[in-house]
N, CA, C and O of each residue as an XYZ file, in Angstrom:
796
protein
N     -15.431     11.903      1.474
C     -14.745     11.710      0.188
C     -14.556     10.211     -0.040
O     -14.003      9.520      0.815
N     -15.006      9.710     -1.177
C     -14.902      8.276     -1.439
C     -13.657      7.966     -2.281
O     -13.044      8.880     -2.833
N     -13.278      6.676     -2.384
C     -12.062      6.323     -3.135
C     -12.077      6.764     -4.590
O     -11.027      7.091     -5.143
N     -13.257      6.780     -5.226
C     -13.318      7.226     -6.614
C     -12.916      8.695     -6.726
O     -12.234      9.084     -7.674
N     -13.337      9.508     -5.762
C     -12.947     10.918     -5.749
C     -11.438     11.056     -5.506
O     -10.784     11.927     -6.080
N     -10.903     10.187     -4.652
C      -9.450     10.186     -4.424
C      -8.719      9.857     -5.717
O      -7.705     10.477     -6.037
N      -9.230      8.882     -6.460
C      -8.625      8.525     -7.738
C      -8.625      9.682     -8.709
O      -7.635      9.912     -9.403
N      -9.731     10.420     -8.767
C      -9.818     11.578     -9.653
C      -8.825     12.658     -9.235
O      -8.240     13.333    -10.081
N      -8.638     12.817     -7.925
C      -7.656     13.796     -7.430
C      -6.252     13.405     -7.869
O      -5.477     14.251     -8.315
N      -5.926     12.116     -7.742
C      -4.589     11.658     -8.139
C      -4.391     11.720     -9.652
O      -3.261     11.874    -10.117
N      -5.457     11.604    -10.419
C      -5.341     11.752    -11.873
C      -4.727     13.107    -12.233
O      -4.038     13.233    -13.246
N      -4.981     14.113    -11.401
C      -4.540     15.487    -11.686
C      -3.107     15.767    -11.251
O      -2.542     16.799    -11.615
N      -2.512     14.862    -10.478
C      -1.196     15.192     -9.891
C      -0.129     14.135    -10.178
O       0.858     14.037     -9.449
N      -0.321     13.350    -11.229
C       0.691     12.330    -11.554
C       2.053     12.955    -11.837
O       3.083     12.300    -11.677
N       2.063     14.221    -12.257
C       3.336     14.894    -12.562
C       4.248     14.967    -11.335
O       5.467     15.064    -11.480
N       3.674     14.921    -10.133
C       4.491     14.995     -8.921
C       5.424     13.791     -8.805
O       6.514     13.898     -8.242
N       4.994     12.644     -9.339
C       5.807     11.425     -9.279
C       6.670     11.234    -10.522
O       7.523     10.347    -10.559
N       6.452     12.059    -11.530
C       7.211     11.952    -12.774
C       8.361     12.943    -12.857
O       9.157     12.898    -13.794
N       8.449     13.831    -11.887
C       9.524     14.824    -11.888
C      10.872     14.137    -11.657
O      10.952     13.109    -10.985
N      11.913     14.717    -12.217
C      13.268     14.211    -11.984
C      13.634     14.281    -10.509
O      14.448     13.495    -10.024
N      13.030     15.221     -9.802
C      13.352     15.405     -8.383
C      12.653     14.398     -7.472
O      12.944     14.346     -6.277
N      11.721     13.585     -8.027
C      11.037     12.616     -7.161
C      12.036     11.587     -6.643
O      12.848     11.060     -7.404
N      11.972     11.311     -5.366
C      12.893     10.375     -4.716
C      12.424      8.940     -4.943
O      11.550      8.443     -4.232
N      13.012      8.280     -5.939
C      12.606      6.901     -6.249
C      13.088      5.891     -5.207
O      12.732      4.715     -5.270
N      13.897      6.347     -4.250
C      14.312      5.445     -3.168
C      13.293      5.425     -2.031
O      13.412      4.622     -1.106
N      12.292      6.305     -2.094
C      11.291      6.367     -1.028
C      10.612      5.021     -0.833
O       9.964      4.509     -1.745
N      10.761      4.452      0.353
C      10.130      3.170      0.677
C      10.943      1.941      0.303
O      10.595      0.833      0.713
N      12.015      2.104     -0.463
C      12.776      0.945     -0.931
C      13.472      0.219      0.222
O      13.401     -1.007      0.309
N      14.136      0.955      1.100
C      14.826      0.313      2.231
C      13.839     -0.467      3.095
O      14.149     -1.564      3.560
N      12.661      0.095      3.310
C      11.647     -0.585      4.117
C      11.150     -1.853      3.431
O      10.907     -2.867      4.084
N      11.001     -1.788      2.112
C      10.572     -2.979      1.374
C      11.650     -4.060      1.384
O      11.332     -5.248      1.434
N      12.904     -3.666      1.337
C      13.975     -4.657      1.412
C      13.961     -5.355      2.774
O      14.249     -6.548      2.868
N      13.625     -4.605      3.828
C      13.497     -5.234      5.148
C      12.364     -6.248      5.138
O      12.494     -7.343      5.685
N      11.253     -5.877      4.514
C      10.114     -6.793      4.441
C      10.451     -8.023      3.616
O      10.101     -9.139      4.002
N      11.117     -7.841      2.499
C      11.461     -8.959      1.618
C      12.409     -9.942      2.293
O      12.433    -11.125      1.952
N      13.185     -9.453      3.245
C      14.098    -10.344      3.974
C      13.325    -11.381      4.789
O      13.872    -12.432      5.125
N      12.065    -11.100      5.108
C      11.235    -12.057      5.858
C      10.499    -13.032      4.941
O       9.957    -14.033      5.410
N      10.475    -12.747      3.636
C       9.693    -13.560      2.706
C      10.343    -14.925      2.500
O      11.512    -15.016      2.127
N       9.587    -15.964      2.743
C      10.091    -17.334      2.612
C       9.814    -17.914      1.228
O      10.469    -18.865      0.802
N       8.836    -17.335      0.530
C       8.445    -17.852     -0.779
C       8.412    -16.715     -1.794
O       8.091    -15.576     -1.455
N       8.745    -17.034     -3.030
C       8.793    -16.041     -4.104
C       7.767    -16.405     -5.173
O       8.099    -16.992     -6.202
N       6.514    -16.044     -4.905
C       5.444    -16.326     -5.862
C       4.763    -15.043     -6.294
O       5.423    -14.094     -6.716
N       3.445    -15.015     -6.189
C       2.676    -13.845     -6.589
C       2.833    -12.720     -5.571
O       2.947    -12.958     -4.368
N       2.835    -11.485     -6.081
C       2.913    -10.304     -5.221
C       1.898     -9.274     -5.706
O       1.615     -9.183     -6.901
N       1.358     -8.504     -4.774
C       0.360     -7.484     -5.074
C       0.833     -6.136     -4.554
O       1.200     -6.007     -3.387
N       0.823     -5.130     -5.429
C       1.171     -3.757     -5.072
C      -0.117     -2.947     -5.078
O      -0.644     -2.614     -6.140
N      -0.625     -2.629     -3.877
C      -1.877     -1.890     -3.712
C      -1.571     -0.394     -3.715
O      -0.734      0.076     -2.944
N      -2.253      0.347     -4.585
C      -1.938      1.766     -4.725
C      -0.589      1.922     -5.387
O       0.253      2.698     -4.936
N      -0.389      1.175     -6.466
C       0.940      1.037     -7.084
C       1.480      2.336     -7.651
O       2.693      2.493     -7.788
N       0.588      3.278     -7.985
C       1.060      4.521     -8.559
C       1.700      4.314     -9.919
O       1.448      3.312    -10.589
N       2.535      5.272    -10.326
C       3.085      5.234    -11.680
C       4.593      5.065    -11.744
O       5.138      4.923    -12.839
N       5.293      5.075    -10.608
C       6.761      5.040    -10.674
C       7.317      3.656    -10.978
O       8.382      3.535    -11.583
N       6.603      2.607    -10.564
C       7.068      1.247    -10.807
C       8.238      0.826     -9.949
O       8.828     -0.225    -10.202
N       8.600      1.612     -8.935
C       9.815      1.278     -8.180
C       9.641      0.013     -7.343
O      10.590     -0.758     -7.197
N       8.464     -0.214     -6.798
C       8.257     -1.451     -6.035
C       8.067     -2.642     -6.973
O       8.481     -3.757     -6.657
N       7.444     -2.406     -8.115
C       7.320     -3.465     -9.126
C       8.711     -3.915     -9.564
O       8.976     -5.113     -9.661
N       9.599     -2.953     -9.828
C      10.977     -3.288    -10.204
C      11.646     -4.145     -9.137
O      12.296     -5.145     -9.444
N      11.478     -3.744     -7.887
C      12.102     -4.473     -6.784
C      11.537     -5.885     -6.673
O      12.288     -6.836     -6.455
N      10.239     -6.030     -6.819
C       9.610     -7.349     -6.726
C      10.084     -8.263     -7.859
O      10.320     -9.452     -7.644
N      10.220     -7.711     -9.050
C      10.718     -8.507    -10.175
C      12.162     -8.943     -9.906
O      12.524    -10.094    -10.147
N      12.975     -8.020     -9.408
C      14.364     -8.356     -9.064
C      14.426     -9.478     -8.032
O      15.356    -10.285     -8.037
N      13.434     -9.525     -7.152
C      13.389    -10.527     -6.088
C      12.651    -11.799     -6.516
O      12.322    -12.644     -5.683
N      12.397    -11.924     -7.815
C      11.794    -13.127     -8.404
C      10.331    -13.350     -8.025
O       9.861    -14.487     -7.986
N       9.616    -12.263     -7.745
C       8.165    -12.338     -7.567
C       7.485    -12.086     -8.910
O       8.087    -11.545     -9.837
N       6.219    -12.490     -8.994
C       5.380    -12.181    -10.143
C       4.362    -11.139     -9.680
O       3.354    -11.486     -9.064
N       4.623     -9.852     -9.978
C       3.783     -8.803     -9.393
C       2.573     -8.433    -10.233
O       2.536     -8.618    -11.449
N       1.575     -7.895     -9.516
C       0.381     -7.295    -10.089
C       0.193     -5.960     -9.370
O       0.442     -5.860     -8.168
N      -0.246     -4.935    -10.101
C      -0.474     -3.640     -9.478
C      -1.916     -3.200     -9.600
O      -2.560     -3.429    -10.624
N      -2.428     -2.562     -8.547
C      -3.760     -1.967     -8.616
C      -3.678     -0.539     -8.079
O      -2.870     -0.232     -7.203
N      -4.522      0.313     -8.619
C      -4.597      1.700     -8.169
C      -5.977      2.228     -8.532
O      -6.573      1.797     -9.519
N      -6.481      3.156     -7.740
C      -7.801      3.724     -7.978
C      -7.749      4.856     -9.005
O      -8.791      5.330     -9.459
N      -6.534      5.291     -9.376
C      -6.360      6.373    -10.345
C      -6.170      5.807    -11.752
O      -5.246      5.034    -12.002
N      -7.048      6.198    -12.655
C      -6.956      5.759    -14.057
C      -5.631      6.200    -14.667
O      -4.986      5.432    -15.381
N      -5.227      7.428    -14.389
C      -4.006      7.971    -14.988
C      -2.764      7.285    -14.432
O      -1.818      7.028    -15.177
N      -2.751      6.986    -13.138
C      -1.620      6.250    -12.555
C      -1.465      4.889    -13.228
O      -0.350      4.468    -13.537
N      -2.570      4.211    -13.450
C      -2.527      2.891    -14.091
C      -2.057      3.013    -15.545
O      -1.278      2.183    -16.013
N      -2.518      4.027    -16.250
C      -2.080      4.221    -17.640
C      -0.556      4.381    -17.712
O       0.102      3.780    -18.562
N      -0.014      5.191    -16.817
C       1.423      5.425    -16.804
C       2.196      4.186    -16.344
O       3.277      3.896    -16.857
N       1.636      3.464    -15.378
C       2.289      2.238    -14.905
C       2.400      1.215    -16.029
O       3.422      0.542    -16.164
N       1.347      1.097    -16.835
C       1.371      0.155    -17.969
C       2.413      0.550    -19.002
O       3.023     -0.319    -19.625
N       2.627      1.841    -19.192
C       3.659      2.291    -20.116
C       5.044      1.867    -19.636
O       5.893      1.457    -20.427
N       5.252      1.973    -18.338
C       6.566      1.647    -17.769
C       6.809      0.137    -17.749
O       7.928     -0.316    -17.993
N       5.766     -0.637    -17.460
C       5.892     -2.097    -17.359
C       4.788     -2.765    -18.190
O       3.799     -3.241    -17.632
N       4.949     -2.802    -19.503
C       3.881     -3.341    -20.355
C       3.598     -4.821    -20.142
O       2.535     -5.300    -20.537
N       4.513     -5.554    -19.531
C       4.300     -6.992    -19.338
C       3.767     -7.348    -17.954
O       3.614     -8.525    -17.628
N       3.487     -6.334    -17.144
C       2.948     -6.562    -15.796
C       1.457     -6.228    -15.810
O       1.072     -5.195    -16.358
N       0.607     -7.075    -15.220
C      -0.827     -6.754    -15.162
C      -1.094     -5.611    -14.169
O      -0.657     -5.657    -13.019
N      -1.814     -4.596    -14.635
C      -2.240     -3.479    -13.792
C      -3.749     -3.305    -13.946
O      -4.295     -3.453    -15.040
N      -4.408     -2.991    -12.842
C      -5.857     -2.837    -12.856
C      -6.258     -1.566    -12.117
O      -5.746     -1.267    -11.038
N      -7.179     -0.831    -12.716
C      -7.766      0.310    -12.024
C      -8.857     -0.258    -11.119
O      -9.906     -0.696    -11.591
N      -8.598     -0.244     -9.826
C      -9.455     -0.965     -8.882
C      -9.502     -0.231     -7.546
O      -8.485      0.256     -7.053
N     -10.676     -0.162     -6.982
C     -10.873      0.363     -5.629
C     -10.641     -0.790     -4.660
O     -11.362     -1.787     -4.697
N      -9.643     -0.661     -3.797
C      -9.311     -1.739     -2.868
C     -10.489     -2.070     -1.947
O     -10.587     -3.188     -1.442
N     -11.379     -1.105     -1.729
C     -12.554     -1.353     -0.884
C     -13.511     -2.349     -1.537
O     -14.324     -2.973     -0.855
N     -13.412     -2.494     -2.849
C     -14.308     -3.399     -3.567
C     -13.601     -4.651     -4.069
O     -14.220     -5.523     -4.679
N     -12.298     -4.735     -3.807
C     -11.519     -5.852     -4.338
C     -11.807     -7.149     -3.594
O     -11.720     -7.213     -2.368
N     -12.145     -8.159     -4.343
C     -12.251     -9.514     -3.802
C     -11.138    -10.319     -4.475
O     -11.286    -10.758     -5.615
N     -10.038    -10.507     -3.773
C      -8.867    -11.156     -4.366
C      -9.187    -12.593     -4.760
O      -9.726    -13.364     -3.967
N      -8.847    -12.935     -5.994
C      -9.026    -14.316     -6.462
C      -7.710    -15.077     -6.367
O      -7.689    -16.308     -6.361
N      -6.614    -14.328     -6.294
C      -5.294    -14.935     -6.132
C      -4.900    -14.950     -4.659
O      -5.478    -14.236     -3.840
N      -3.911    -15.773     -4.340
C      -3.278    -15.745     -3.026
C      -1.854    -15.252     -3.246
O      -1.206    -15.602     -4.233
N      -1.383    -14.446     -2.322
C      -0.103    -13.767     -2.520
C       0.919    -14.130     -1.448
O       0.582    -14.333     -0.282
N       2.174    -14.206     -1.877
C       3.276    -14.392     -0.943
C       3.762    -13.060     -0.382
O       4.430    -13.016      0.651
N       3.417    -11.969     -1.076
C       3.871    -10.649     -0.641
C       2.849     -9.613     -1.088
O       2.423     -9.602     -2.243
N       2.459     -8.739     -0.154
C       1.559     -7.625     -0.473
C       2.159     -6.350      0.092
O       2.603     -6.313      1.239
N       2.166     -5.308     -0.723
C       2.588     -3.993     -0.261
C       1.461     -2.993     -0.481
O       0.760     -3.034     -1.492
N       1.303     -2.102      0.476
C       0.344     -1.003      0.368
C       1.020      0.245      0.937
O       0.695      0.713      2.029
N       1.958      0.759      0.169
C       2.765      1.895      0.633
C       2.045      3.199      0.317
O       1.751      3.486     -0.844
N       1.767      3.972      1.329
C       1.101      5.273      1.186
C      -0.228      5.164      0.443
O      -0.567      6.031     -0.362
N      -0.977      4.101      0.713
C      -2.271      3.949      0.042
C      -3.405      3.589      1.001
O      -4.525      4.070      0.829
N      -3.141      2.760      2.000
C      -4.186      2.350      2.948
C      -4.811      3.559      3.632
O      -5.985      3.532      4.000
N      -4.021      4.624      3.801
C      -4.557      5.780      4.513
C      -5.609      6.538      3.723
O      -6.201      7.481      4.249
N      -5.865      6.152      2.463
C      -6.961      6.747      1.701
C      -8.254      5.945      1.813
O      -9.284      6.369      1.289
N      -8.221      4.804      2.482
C      -9.431      3.992      2.672
C     -10.317      4.683      3.711
O      -9.823      5.087      4.763
N     -11.622      4.827      3.434
C     -12.504      5.450      4.427
C     -12.403      4.754      5.781
O     -12.285      3.530      5.853
N     -12.448      5.527      6.832
C     -12.265      4.987      8.173
C     -13.235      3.849      8.473
O     -12.852      2.852      9.085
N     -14.485      3.991      8.047
C     -15.475      2.951      8.355
C     -15.272      1.679      7.549
O     -15.984      0.698      7.766
N     -14.302      1.670      6.606
C     -14.008      0.470      5.829
C     -12.610     -0.080      6.097
O     -12.230     -1.107      5.535
N     -11.848      0.590      6.944
C     -10.469      0.188      7.205
C     -10.365     -1.264      7.682
O      -9.566     -2.027      7.140
N     -11.145     -1.654      8.670
C     -11.023     -3.010      9.229
C     -11.381     -4.089      8.209
O     -10.712     -5.118      8.120
N     -12.448     -3.842      7.439
C     -12.838     -4.831      6.432
C     -11.769     -4.967      5.350
O     -11.452     -6.077      4.922
N     -11.216     -3.841      4.911
C     -10.188     -3.877      3.863
C      -8.939     -4.591      4.361
O      -8.382     -5.437      3.662
N      -8.500     -4.250      5.568
C      -7.317     -4.907      6.131
C      -7.545     -6.410      6.277
O      -6.643     -7.208      6.019
N      -8.734     -6.786      6.685
C      -9.056     -8.209      6.847
C      -8.978     -8.934      5.511
O      -8.434    -10.036      5.432
N      -9.522     -8.320      4.457
C      -9.478     -8.946      3.133
C      -8.048     -9.068      2.625
O      -7.690    -10.067      2.001
N      -7.233     -8.057      2.888
C      -5.837     -8.120      2.449
C      -5.123     -9.276      3.126
O      -4.444    -10.060      2.463
N      -5.269     -9.388      4.438
C      -4.603    -10.470      5.169
C      -5.108    -11.824      4.686
O      -4.328    -12.769      4.570
N      -6.395    -11.927      4.407
C      -6.944    -13.194      3.923
C      -6.406    -13.550      2.546
O      -6.405    -14.722      2.169
N      -5.945    -12.549      1.783
C      -5.392    -12.829      0.458
C      -3.946    -13.332      0.528
O      -3.384    -13.763     -0.479
N      -3.355    -13.275      1.719
C      -1.982    -13.766      1.884
C      -1.952    -15.273      2.034
O      -2.810    -15.862      2.692
N      -0.967    -15.886      1.423
C      -0.709    -17.301      1.685
C      -0.115    -17.440      3.083
O       0.399    -16.460      3.623
N      -0.170    -18.628      3.685
C       0.545    -18.835      4.951
C       2.015    -18.465      4.788
O       2.648    -18.825      3.796
N       2.545    -17.753      5.756
C       3.909    -17.213      5.758
C       4.075    -16.051      4.782
O       5.195    -15.607      4.526
N       2.957    -15.557      4.236
C       3.020    -14.388      3.373
C       3.349    -13.137      4.168
O       3.055    -13.045      5.360
N       3.958    -12.180      3.494
C       4.399    -10.935      4.123
C       3.562     -9.769      3.606
O       3.263     -9.673      2.416
N       3.195     -8.892      4.527
C       2.429     -7.690      4.205
C       3.145     -6.489      4.808
O       3.412     -6.459      6.009
N       3.460     -5.491      3.969
C       4.030     -4.229      4.439
C       3.089     -3.106      4.039
O       2.619     -3.061      2.902
N       2.813     -2.199      4.971
C       1.994     -1.041      4.639
C       2.381      0.132      5.526
O       2.870     -0.039      6.643
N       2.150      1.319      4.999
C       2.408      2.534      5.763
C       1.073      3.159      6.146
O       0.051      2.922      5.503
N       1.104      3.956      7.199
C      -0.132      4.557      7.697
C       0.199      5.760      8.558
O       1.356      5.998      8.906
N      -0.827      6.507      8.892
C      -0.668      7.622      9.820
C      -0.599      7.079     11.232
O      -1.604      6.621     11.776
N       0.588      7.129     11.832
C       0.818      6.487     13.131
C       0.365      7.330     14.304
O       1.153      7.638     15.198
N      -0.894      7.699     14.301
C      -1.447      8.454     15.424
C      -1.778      7.511     16.570
O      -1.864      6.298     16.384
N      -1.962      8.077     17.753
C      -2.307      7.261     18.918
C      -3.720      6.709     18.815
O      -3.997      5.612     19.301
N      -4.612      7.462     18.187
C      -6.011      7.055     18.089
C      -6.447      7.089     16.630
O      -5.811      7.724     15.788
N      -7.540      6.396     16.350
C      -8.056      6.432     14.986
C      -8.599      7.825     14.679
O      -9.014      8.565     15.570
N      -8.580      8.155     13.391
C      -9.072      9.461     12.990
C      -9.091      9.605     11.486
O      -8.627      8.722     10.765
N      -9.621     10.706     11.015
C      -9.703     10.980      9.587
C      -9.637     12.486      9.359
O     -10.017     13.273     10.226
N      -9.149     12.879      8.175
C      -9.113     14.287      7.817
C      -8.920     14.420      6.309
O      -8.631     13.438      5.625
N      -9.081     15.634      5.798
C      -8.821     15.940      4.398
C      -7.898     17.145      4.343
O      -7.964     18.030      5.196
N      -7.026     17.172      3.320
C      -6.208     18.363      3.131
C      -5.885     18.555      1.652
O      -6.161     17.691      0.820
N      -5.300     19.697      1.352
C      -4.964     20.052     -0.028
C      -3.451     20.218     -0.198
O      -3.002     20.984     -1.051
N      -2.675     19.510      0.601
C      -1.217     19.674      0.595
C      -0.616     19.397     -0.784
O       0.389     20.009     -1.145
N      -1.206     18.493     -1.556
C      -0.652     18.154     -2.878
C      -1.358     18.889     -4.013
O      -1.018     18.704     -5.182
N      -2.338     19.720     -3.670
C      -3.106     20.439     -4.689
C      -4.586     20.192     -4.490
O      -5.241     20.941     -3.765
N      -5.137     19.144     -5.126
C      -6.556     18.835     -4.908
C      -6.780     18.257     -3.515
O      -5.862     17.717     -2.898
N      -7.990     18.377     -3.039
C      -8.320     17.847     -1.714
C      -8.271     16.323     -1.725
O      -8.812     15.680     -2.624
N      -7.616     15.757     -0.717
C      -7.470     14.307     -0.598
C      -7.820     13.895      0.828
O      -7.533     14.612      1.785
N      -8.440     12.737      0.949
C      -8.904     12.202      2.230
C      -7.882     11.222      2.811
O      -7.234     10.477      2.076
N      -7.749     11.234      4.139
C      -6.863     10.314      4.851
C      -7.568      9.774      6.090
O      -8.398     10.458      6.690
N      -7.234      8.545      6.468
C      -7.746      8.000      7.727
C      -6.737      7.010      8.304
O      -5.840      6.539      7.605
N      -6.896      6.707      9.574
C      -6.035      5.732     10.249
C      -6.797      5.073     11.390
O      -7.667      5.684     12.010
N      -6.458      3.824     11.654
C      -6.967      3.154     12.859
C      -6.114      3.484     14.066
O      -6.458      3.105     15.186
N      -5.000      4.186     13.860
C      -4.051      4.437     14.940
C      -3.150      3.220     15.109
O      -3.514      2.106     14.730
N      -1.985      3.443     15.674
C      -0.999      2.363     15.788
C      -1.559      1.157     16.519
O      -1.465      0.036     16.019
N      -2.138      1.364     17.689
C      -2.667      0.235     18.456
C      -3.852     -0.422     17.762
O      -4.064     -1.628     17.895
N      -4.622      0.367     17.024
C      -5.756     -0.196     16.287
C      -5.305     -1.187     15.232
O      -5.883     -2.264     15.091
N      -4.259     -0.814     14.485
C      -3.733     -1.747     13.477
C      -3.087     -2.964     14.132
O      -3.290     -4.093     13.686
N      -2.313     -2.739     15.183
C      -1.641     -3.860     15.840
C      -2.643     -4.874     16.370
O      -2.485     -6.076     16.159
N      -3.666     -4.395     17.052
C      -4.641     -5.326     17.638
C      -5.390     -6.079     16.549
O      -5.654     -7.272     16.697
N      -5.736     -5.402     15.456
C      -6.442     -6.072     14.361
C      -5.555     -7.132     13.714
O      -6.014     -8.245     13.460
N      -4.302     -6.807     13.445
C      -3.400     -7.757     12.798
C      -3.131     -8.974     13.671
O      -3.042    -10.092     13.162
N      -3.003     -8.774     14.965
C      -2.820     -9.909     15.879
C      -4.077    -10.776     15.877
O      -3.992    -12.004     15.873
N      -5.234    -10.135     15.879
C      -6.511    -10.863     15.816
C      -6.607    -11.692     14.539
O      -7.229    -12.754     14.528
N      -5.982    -11.200     13.454
C      -6.013    -11.897     12.165
C      -4.875    -12.911     12.015
O      -4.555    -13.334     10.904
N      -4.276    -13.292     13.131
C      -3.227    -14.324     13.172
C      -1.967    -13.920     12.417
O      -1.356    -14.730     11.720
N      -1.595    -12.663     12.567
C      -0.345    -12.187     12.003
C       0.683    -11.981     13.110
O       0.340    -11.666     14.249
N       1.944    -12.166     12.750
C       3.057    -11.854     13.645
C       3.639    -10.520     13.201
O       3.927    -10.326     12.020
N       3.812     -9.611     14.135
C       4.413     -8.317     13.815
C       5.924     -8.511     13.711
O       6.583     -8.827     14.701
N       6.464     -8.323     12.519
C       7.902     -8.503     12.300
C       8.677     -7.198     12.465
O       9.845     -7.210     12.853
N       8.024     -6.073     12.169
C       8.698     -4.778     12.354
C       7.651     -3.675     12.369
O       6.681     -3.710     11.613
N       7.861     -2.700     13.238
C       7.073     -1.478     13.268
C       8.047     -0.332     13.441
O       8.872     -0.341     14.354
N       7.953      0.653     12.566
C       8.875      1.783     12.649
C       8.120      3.082     12.436
O       7.386      3.251     11.461
N       8.320      3.991     13.372
C       7.673      5.295     13.334
C       8.654      6.310     12.758
O       9.869      6.161     12.894
N       8.112      7.349     12.108
C       8.955      8.397     11.552
C       9.589      9.246     12.637
O       9.614      8.864     13.807
N      10.098     10.391     12.242
C      10.719     11.309     13.189
C       9.669     11.845     14.155
O       8.471     11.630     13.965
N      10.124     12.540     15.185
C       9.222     13.038     16.222
C       8.087     13.883     15.655
O       6.966     13.844     16.162
N       8.378     14.649     14.602
C       7.355     15.522     14.020
C       6.589     14.855     12.876
O       5.750     15.492     12.240
N       6.868     13.593     12.615
C       6.306     12.889     11.467
C       5.500     11.691     11.958
O       6.007     10.872     12.725
N       4.260     11.586     11.523
C       3.429     10.459     11.954
C       3.434      9.316     10.944
O       2.672      8.360     11.094
N       4.276      9.398      9.921
C       4.367      8.331      8.924
C       4.988      7.094      9.586
O       6.099      7.152     10.112
N       4.265      5.997      9.552
C       4.674      4.767     10.228
C       4.466      3.601      9.274
O       3.587      3.647      8.414
N       5.276      2.551      9.426
C       5.008      1.358      8.629
C       5.132      0.103      9.493
O       5.819      0.086     10.515
N       4.443     -0.940      9.044
C       4.421     -2.231      9.729
C       4.738     -3.319      8.714
O       4.280     -3.270      7.572
N       5.516     -4.286      9.134
C       5.731     -5.524      8.370
C       5.153     -6.657      9.187
O       5.508     -6.821     10.354
N       4.262     -7.449      8.591
C       3.672     -8.586      9.306
C       3.810     -9.849      8.470
O       3.926     -9.802      7.245
N       3.793    -10.973      9.163
C       3.774    -12.287      8.522
C       2.508    -13.009      8.935
O       2.150    -13.033     10.112
N       1.837    -13.594      7.965
C       0.629    -14.353      8.271
C       1.002    -15.756      8.714
O       1.775    -16.441      8.045
N       0.462    -16.173      9.825
C       0.750    -17.520     10.332
C       0.001    -18.555      9.516
O       0.110    -19.751      9.785
C-alpha cells in the first residue's frame, strides 16, 4: 500500500476527527514537553497535520510560524477551512524535498504510514530540514523490531510500519540528534513517541 492509497483511505474517514467526542487533547501534553526544549521560535512543520488544527493552534500560541502537510486531500481541505491564513499542502512526505529550515517539526501519528523501505530516507530528510538546535517530535509503533502490517480498524484498510524503538534511536543518533525524551505507552499499547534535538 503506497502513501497515495493511504491518503485516499483517510479522505473517507475525516468524520472520525470532526466528531464532538474526538479528544482534541491527544498529543498536546507531549507537544508541550517538546516545545519546552525549543530554543528558537521560527518556522514549524506539521507532518500529517490532519484536519483538527490542534497542533497548529499550539504552535501559533508558542509564536511559531507553522506550515501543514498531509497526504489526504480532504484533510487538507478541512485544515484550510479551520486556519485560512496558514499554508497547507497536500504532499507525500516520501517525496518532500524541504526548501525551508525548521525550528520545530512534528509528525504525530503519521510517520508510521511511511513504507518500511522508505522510513530511513524520510527520517533523514526530516532531520536535515531542522535548523541546528531544532526539535523534532514524532510518534511510532514502539515494537522491539522493525515491521509492517495493514488493518481495517478505522474502516478502510490502512498500512503501518516501524523501524522499532532501537532502529529509530540508532538512526537519530547517527544523524547527530540528542534524544531528549522517549516515552512508551501502557503495557498493552505500542504507541511510543520521541523528542530529539538536532546538534
